[in-house]
C-alpha positions, 0 to 999 in steps of 0.5 A: 640541087635537091629534088625538092627545090628542082620540083618547086622550080619546075612547078613555078616555071609552069606557073609563069608559063601559064601566065605568059601563054594566057597573056599572049592569047589575050593579046591575040584576041584583043588584036584580032578584035580591034583589027577586024581579023577573023580569028578561027577559035577552033584552031590553035588558039583554043589549044593554047588556052587549054594548055595555059589552064592545065599548067595553071592547075598543075602550078596550084600544087605548090604553095610558092606558085599558087598565085601564078597558077591562079592568075594563069587559070583566071586568065584562061577562064576569062578568055573562055567566058569572053569567047562564049559570051561573044558567041551567044551575043552574035548568035542572038543578032544573026541566028542563021548566017 
């Protein structure tokens, strides 16, 4: 196997991994909101979102995996914006718990 095709396959795999990790994090966030389970954002959840965004940025390098990178990066950014919005809205309702 040539080094170029191996690099392309590896970067494309990183793109798929970014999308899958992003979707799993989004599913965990939705399940925790629907079930009332108190999700600790600063635990491993935020590190998985960070890993997904880093893998998305890496997969933007290759032209074949660029769409996967954009999807993974978009999901990670959406989760970050959603968590920050919920935090701000919660802070306006009860500013000092």
